[in-house]
C-alpha positions in Angstrom: 25.8 -48.6 54.5 24.3 -44.7 54.0 24.3 -43.8 57.3 27.1 -44.5 60.0 26.2 -47.2 62.6 27.6 -45.0 65.4 25.5 -42.0 63.9 23.0 -44.0 63.5 22.6 -45.2 67.0 24.0 -41.9 68.8 21.8 -39.7 67.3 19.0 -42.4 67.6 15.5 -41.8 69.7 15.7 -40.2 72.9 19.3 -38.6 72.2 18.4 -35.9 70.6 17.0 -33.6 73.1 20.1 -33.3 74.8 21.7 -32.6 71.5 19.7 -30.1 71.0 20.1 -28.3 74.2 23.8 -28.3 74.3 24.9 -27.9 71.0 25.7 -24.4 70.2 24.0 -22.3 67.6 26.0 -20.5 64.4 27.4 -17.2 64.6 25.8 -14.4 62.6 28.7 -13.6 60.8 29.2 -16.9 59.1 25.6 -17.0 58.1 26.3 -13.4 56.6 29.1 -15.2 54.6 27.0 -17.5 53.4 24.5 -15.3 52.2 27.1 -13.1 50.2 28.0 -16.9 48.8 24.9 -17.1 47.4 24.1 -15.1 44.1 20.6 -15.5 43.6 18.7 -12.1 43.7 15.3 -13.9 43.9 14.3 -15.9 46.8 16.4 -18.6 47.6 16.1 -22.4 47.7 18.0 -24.3 50.3 18.7 -28.0 50.6 20.2 -28.7 54.1 21.3 -32.1 54.4 22.1 -34.0 57.8 19.6 -31.2 59.5 19.7 -33.0 62.8 17.6 -31.3 65.2 17.0 -27.5 63.4 19.8 -25.9 65.1 21.3 -24.1 61.8 17.7 -24.0 60.4 16.5 -21.8 63.1 19.5 -19.6 62.9 19.1 -19.5 59.2 15.5 -18.5 60.0 16.1 -16.2 62.6 18.7 -14.1 60.8 17.8 -11.1 59.0 19.9 -11.1 56.0 17.9 -14.6 55.6 14.8 -14.1 56.9 13.2 -12.5 54.1 15.7 -14.0 51.5 14.4 -17.8 51.7 11.8 -19.4 49.2 12.0 -22.6 50.4 14.5 -25.0 53.0 13.9 -28.7 51.9 15.5 -30.3 55.3 16.9 -33.6 54.8 17.5 -36.1 58.1 18.0 -39.7 58.1 17.8 -40.1 61.7 14.4 -40.4 62.7 15.3 -39.3 66.2 16.5 -36.1 64.9 13.5 -35.2 62.7 11.2 -35.8 65.4 13.0 -32.9 67.6 13.3 -30.8 64.5 9.3 -30.9 63.5 8.8 -29.9 67.1 11.3 -27.1 67.1 11.4 -25.6 63.6 7.9 -24.1 62.8 7.9 -22.4 59.6 5.6 -23.2 56.7 8.5 -22.5 54.2 10.3 -25.4 55.7 9.8 -29.3 55.1 11.8 -32.1 56.9 11.9 -35.4 54.8 14.3 -38.8 55.2 17.2 -38.9 53.1 21.0 -38.8 52.9 24.1 -37.2 51.2 23.8 -39.7 48.4 19.8 -39.6 48.0 18.4 -36.1 49.0 15.2 -36.8 47.3 15.1 -33.5 46.1 14.6 -32.7 42.2 17.0 -31.8 39.6 18.2 -28.0 39.7 15.9 -27.1 42.3 18.4 -25.4 44.8 20.2 -22.0 45.1 22.4 -23.8 48.0 23.3 -26.9 49.5 24.0 -26.9 52.8 25.6 -29.3 55.7 26.2 -28.0 59.4 28.1 -30.2 61.6 27.7 -33.4 59.7 29.4 -34.0 56.6 32.3 -35.8 58.3 30.0 -38.2 58.3 29.5 -38.8 54.9 30.2 -42.5 53.6 30.6 -41.7 49.7 32.3 -38.2 48.8 31.9 -39.1 45.1 28.4 -39.8 45.3 27.7 -37.0 47.4 28.9 -34.5 45.3 26.8 -36.3 42.5 24.1 -35.5 44.2 24.6 -31.8 45.3 25.6 -31.3 41.4 22.2 -32.9 40.4 20.3 -30.9 43.0 22.0 -27.7 42.4 20.9 -25.2 39.7 23.6 -23.7 37.5 24.7 -21.0 39.6 24.3 -23.3 43.1 27.0 -23.4 45.7 27.3 -26.3 48.6 28.5 -24.8 52.2 30.0 -27.0 54.6 30.0 -25.5 58.2 31.0 -26.6 61.6 31.4 -25.2 65.3 34.6 -27.0 66.7 35.9 -26.5 70.1 39.0 -24.6 70.0 41.8 -26.7 71.6 44.2 -24.5 70.8 43.0 -21.0 72.9 42.4 -22.8 76.3 44.7 -25.9 77.8 41.4 -27.1 79.8 39.9 -27.5 76.1 42.5 -29.6 75.1 42.1 -31.4 77.9 38.5 -32.2 77.6 38.6 -32.9 73.8 41.6 -35.4 74.4 39.3 -37.1 77.2 36.2 -37.6 75.5 38.4 -38.7 72.1 39.3 -41.7 73.9 35.7 -43.2 72.7 35.7 -42.3 69.4 36.1 -45.8 68.2 37.6 -44.9 64.7 34.9 -42.5 63.8 35.0 -40.4 61.2 35.5 -37.1 62.8 35.8 -33.6 61.5 39.4 -33.5 63.4 40.8 -36.2 60.9 40.1 -34.2 57.7 39.0 -37.4 55.8 36.1 -35.5 54.8 38.5 -33.1 52.5 38.9 -36.4 50.3 35.6 -35.3 48.7 38.0 -32.8 46.8 39.7 -35.0 45.2 36.8 -37.1 43.8 36.0 -37.3 40.1 32.4 -35.7 41.1 33.7 -32.7 42.9 36.3 -32.2 40.0 34.1 -32.5 37.2 31.6 -30.2 38.8 32.8 -27.7 41.0 35.5 -24.9 41.3 38.1 -25.3 44.0 36.8 -25.0 47.7 37.1 -21.5 49.3 37.6 -22.0 52.9 37.1 -19.6 56.1 37.5 -19.9 60.0 36.4 -17.6 62.6 37.4 -17.6 66.7 34.6 -16.7 68.9 33.9 -17.5 72.3 30.5 -18.9 74.1 29.4 -18.3 77.7 29.4 -21.3 79.1 28.9 -23.3 83.0 30.1 -26.5 84.0 26.9 -28.4 83.2 26.7 -27.1 80.0 30.1 -28.3 79.0 29.3 -31.8 80.6 26.3 -31.9 78.0 28.0 -31.4 75.3 30.5 -33.4 76.2 27.7 -36.5 76.4 25.8 -35.2 73.4 28.5 -36.8 71.1 27.0 -39.6 69.1 30.1 -42.0 70.4 29.5 -41.0 74.2 25.8 -41.6 73.9 26.3 -45.2 73.2 28.4 -45.8 76.1 26.9 -47.9 79.2 25.7 -45.4 81.7 28.6 -46.8 83.9 31.3 -45.3 81.7 29.2 -42.2 80.8 29.0 -41.8 84.4 32.5 -41.7 84.3 33.0 -39.1 81.4 30.5 -36.7 83.7 32.8 -36.7 86.9 35.9 -36.3 84.5 34.7 -33.5 82.5 33.4 -31.7 85.2 36.5 -32.1 86.8 39.2 -31.1 84.2 36.7 -27.8 83.7 36.4 -26.8 87.1 40.2 -26.9 87.8 40.4 -25.8 83.9 44.0 -23.7 83.5 43.3 -20.5 81.6 39.9 -20.6 82.0 38.4 -16.7 81.8 35.5 -15.7 83.7 32.7 -14.0 82.6 30.9 -14.2 86.1 32.8 -16.1 88.5 29.9 -15.7 91.1 27.5 -17.4 88.5 29.8 -19.8 87.5 30.2 -18.6 83.8 33.1 -18.3 81.7 34.3 -18.2 78.2 34.1 -21.7 76.2 36.6 -21.0 73.2 35.4 -21.8 69.4 35.5 -21.4 65.9 33.4 -21.6 63.4 34.6 -23.4 60.1 32.8 -22.9 56.6 33.4 -24.2 53.4 32.1 -23.0 50.1 32.3 -24.9 47.1 30.9 -23.1 43.7 29.7 -25.3 40.6 31.5 -24.4 37.9 
């Protein structure tokens, strides 16, 4: 199967407006770091696989170091529901969105300076085939970048409690925290074509409210597929955890705005 069944259903039609509204964008410092990893001095060709609703794409287009550097972005996304939202939210003549997967991007040989996967690589079903595809579509000096926004459970107990509550429903999905995606670096395709991966992590905080925290929990694919009665219980539990959250740091208590601890995690893999 080229797309995990829970991802296919959880990110299908009717779930993605919530995803686009609830999920955070990407930190400028991480986008600057990715720009420095791309050695091309000519306008850059980007392939974004698992482009989703366009959250990363919009951040890239708005970033001052990227806005004038991009030649084209070929966005690839297997979910028709996500492509629909992407087409509504990304309006730039340099960007095209098409159906495709990690193993079959539909991009021509050697076209890309950068292959980037934001918040999606843990869903990859075949790491060896994926990196064979990345190697095929990258030019000789190209790079692959994997990036995730992650709730930082180590910096606040209430975040750990929140994650523990919703992770009961993961249903054996290949989530980032399980580190299954690291097996990619042991595949034949990776070892033959790419240098050792370089990892960077930056902590940061986002302003949030209880409603935002609830929406983010409900935007998880494995939560989106649950019956309404179970989602209603999750809403209630998440709201209670956040409202009573130990260690919550207020930005504006009168308005109910507090710091939501996150980290951005970036992996850079350069062709040999």
